[in-house]
C-alpha positions as CSV (number, residue, x, y, z in Angstrom):
1,S,109.3,20.9,109.4
2,V,107.3,23.9,110.6
3,Q,106.2,27.1,108.8
4,L,104.7,30.2,110.5
5,V,102.9,32.5,108.1
6,S,102.0,35.9,109.4
7,L,98.5,37.2,108.5
8,S,98.9,40.3,110.7
9,D,101.1,41.3,113.6
10,R,98.8,39.3,115.9
11,L,97.6,36.4,113.7
12,V,99.7,33.6,112.4
13,V,99.1,30.3,110.6
14,A,101.2,27.4,111.8
15,V,101.8,24.4,109.5
16,A,103.8,21.4,110.8
17,V,104.6,18.2,109.1
18,L,105.3,15.5,111.7
19,S,107.6,12.5,111.6
20,N,104.8,10.2,110.4
21,G,103.9,12.6,107.5
22,M,100.8,13.9,109.3
23,L,100.0,17.5,108.6
24,A,98.9,19.8,111.5
25,K,97.6,23.3,110.8
26,R,96.4,25.9,113.2
27,T,95.6,29.6,113.1
28,V,96.7,31.3,116.3
29,E,95.8,34.7,117.6
30,L,98.8,36.1,119.5
31,A,98.6,37.9,122.8
32,T,101.3,40.3,121.7
33,P,102.4,41.7,118.3
34,L,105.3,39.9,116.5
35,D,107.7,41.4,114.0
36,D,109.5,39.6,111.2
37,S,112.7,38.9,113.2
38,Q,110.7,37.5,116.1
39,L,108.7,35.4,113.8
40,A,111.9,33.9,112.3
41,V,113.2,33.1,115.8
42,A,109.8,31.5,116.7
43,T,109.9,29.4,113.5
44,S,113.4,28.2,114.2
45,V,112.6,27.2,117.8
46,L,109.4,25.4,116.8
47,S,111.3,23.5,114.1
48,A,113.9,22.4,116.6
49,R,111.3,21.4,119.3
50,L,109.2,19.5,116.8
51,D,112.0,17.8,114.9
52,G,111.2,14.1,114.8
53,A,108.0,14.5,116.8
54,A,105.0,12.3,116.2
55,V,101.3,13.1,116.9
56,N,101.3,11.7,120.4
57,D,104.5,13.5,121.3
58,V,102.9,16.9,120.5
59,V,99.6,16.1,122.1
60,N,101.3,14.8,125.3
61,G,103.9,17.5,125.4
62,A,106.7,14.9,125.0
63,I,109.0,17.2,123.0
64,P,112.4,18.7,123.8
65,S,112.4,21.8,126.0
66,L,113.4,25.3,125.0
67,A,116.6,25.0,127.0
68,A,117.5,21.8,125.2
69,V,117.2,23.0,121.7
70,A,117.7,26.8,121.9
71,P,119.6,27.7,125.2
72,R,120.6,31.1,123.9
73,V,116.9,32.2,123.4
74,A,115.6,34.1,126.4
75,P,112.6,32.2,128.0
76,D,110.7,35.5,128.4
77,S,111.2,36.7,124.8
78,P,108.1,37.4,122.6
79,A,109.2,34.6,120.2
80,V,109.1,32.0,123.0
81,A,105.6,33.2,124.0
82,V,104.5,32.6,120.4
83,V,106.1,29.2,120.4
84,D,104.1,28.2,123.5
85,E,100.9,29.5,122.0
86,V,101.4,27.7,118.7
87,L,102.4,24.4,120.4
88,G,99.2,24.6,122.5
89,G,97.1,25.2,119.4
90,L,98.7,22.4,117.5
91,A,98.3,20.0,120.4
92,E,94.6,20.9,120.6
93,S,94.1,20.4,116.9
94,L,95.8,17.1,116.8
95,A,94.0,15.8,119.9
96,D,90.7,16.7,118.3
97,D,91.6,15.1,115.0
98,R,93.9,12.2,115.9
99,T,93.7,9.5,113.3
100,E,95.5,6.2,113.0
101,L,95.8,4.4,109.6
102,Y,96.1,0.6,109.6
103,V,97.0,-1.2,106.4
104,E,96.8,-4.9,106.0
105,G,97.3,-7.2,103.0
106,A,99.5,-4.8,101.0
107,S,101.7,-7.8,100.0
108,N,98.7,-9.4,98.3
109,M,98.5,-6.5,95.8
110,A,101.4,-7.9,93.9
111,R,99.0,-10.5,92.5
112,S,96.4,-7.8,91.6
113,F,98.4,-5.5,89.3
114,E,100.1,-6.7,86.2
115,E,102.5,-3.8,85.9
116,I,105.1,-3.5,88.6
117,E,105.2,0.3,88.2
118,T,101.5,0.5,89.0
119,L,102.1,-1.5,92.2
120,H,104.9,0.8,93.2
121,R,102.7,3.9,92.7
122,V,99.9,2.4,94.8
123,L,102.2,1.3,97.6
124,A,103.8,4.8,97.7
125,V,100.4,6.3,98.2
126,L,99.6,3.9,101.0
127,E,102.7,5.1,102.8
128,Q,101.4,8.7,102.9
129,Q,99.0,8.6,105.9
130,V,97.8,12.2,105.5
131,V,96.8,11.6,101.8
132,V,95.0,8.3,102.5
133,V,93.2,9.6,105.6
134,G,92.1,12.7,103.7
135,L,90.8,10.6,100.8
136,L,88.8,8.3,103.0
137,R,87.4,11.1,105.0
138,E,86.1,12.8,101.8
139,L,84.6,9.6,100.5
140,I,83.0,8.4,103.7
141,E,80.8,11.5,104.0
142,R,78.6,9.7,101.5
143,G,78.2,6.5,103.5
144,L,79.1,3.3,101.6
145,T,81.0,4.6,98.6
146,V,82.7,3.1,95.6
147,A,85.4,5.3,93.9
148,I,86.6,3.9,90.6
149,G,89.8,5.1,88.9
150,S,90.1,8.8,88.6
151,E,87.1,9.2,91.0
152,T,89.6,8.8,93.8
153,G,91.1,12.1,92.8
154,L,94.6,10.7,93.1
155,S,96.4,9.9,89.8
156,P,98.5,7.1,91.2
157,L,95.2,5.3,92.0
158,N,93.8,5.6,88.4
159,D,94.0,1.9,88.0
160,C,92.4,1.2,91.4
161,S,89.0,1.2,93.0
162,L,88.1,1.9,96.6
163,V,85.1,0.5,98.5
164,V,84.6,2.3,101.9
165,A,82.1,2.1,104.7
166,P,81.8,3.7,108.2
167,V,82.1,2.0,111.5
168,M,79.8,3.7,114.0
169,V,79.5,4.1,117.7
170,G,76.0,5.5,118.3
171,T,75.7,8.4,115.9
172,D,79.5,9.0,115.8
173,R,81.8,7.6,113.1
174,A,84.5,5.8,115.0
175,A,86.5,4.4,112.0
176,T,86.4,3.8,108.3
177,L,86.8,0.5,106.7
178,A,88.1,0.4,103.1
179,V,89.2,-2.1,100.5
180,L,91.6,-1.1,97.7
181,G,92.0,-3.2,94.6
182,P,92.2,-3.1,90.8
183,T,89.3,-1.6,88.8
184,R,88.5,-5.1,87.6
185,M,87.6,-6.2,91.1
186,N,84.3,-8.0,91.8
187,Y,82.3,-5.0,93.0
188,S,79.2,-6.8,94.2
189,D,81.2,-9.2,96.4
190,T,83.6,-6.5,97.7
191,M,80.8,-4.1,98.6
192,S,78.9,-6.9,100.3
193,A,81.9,-7.9,102.3
194,V,82.8,-4.4,103.3
195,D,79.2,-3.6,104.4
196,T,79.0,-6.8,106.4
197,V,82.3,-6.3,108.3
198,S,81.5,-2.6,109.0
199,R,78.1,-3.6,110.4
200,Q,79.7,-6.3,112.5
201,L,82.3,-3.9,113.9
202,T,79.6,-1.3,114.5
203,R,77.5,-3.8,116.4
204,A,80.5,-5.1,118.4
205,L,81.6,-1.6,119.4
206,G,78.0,-0.7,120.3
207,E,77.8,-3.8,122.6
208,G,81.1,-2.9,124.2
209,D,79.8,0.6,124.9
210,Q,76.8,-0.7,126.9
211,P,76.9,-0.4,130.7
212,T,77.5,-3.6,132.6
């Protein structure tokens, strides 16, 4: 789904929720003013062109054409010009902030939580890539971090703890490693394991980045 919010006749905020649940947001300064009716047309066309699109589709321009989804809309209309500007802006934002979430061992959590309702809530959160990525990004700014219960900021994870550590390439963070488990987890062992693996990955990526 897509929403265009007009801040002025030349400035709009575009918010798109892609097929994998990822949220893309971009403020776009328009070349020409846009009235409410044109904004509605632009929103409709954008929604049609982005329907079912994933991140790579938007970044690579692999989405349906105007003619395919809205053949009655004139290609030279102001609304179409806005659509092109917004698509370009969203593609740029997503290319700059493309993030993949990999989850392993979720099936093992059945042994970690006594109440099935708690397990269902945790698994539901893990299915929301945008939520998980945002949480990890916030926590990792502090380096190796432990978030216990409500410290995660997500009520479905109140019975959980997160241990996270960065994976670096030079001075840039290339990835984030995290372990999610019950609050009764062995923190010393988990923190040591996460730190060790993150260091090994950092070293391996650094060696792979060396010229041959």
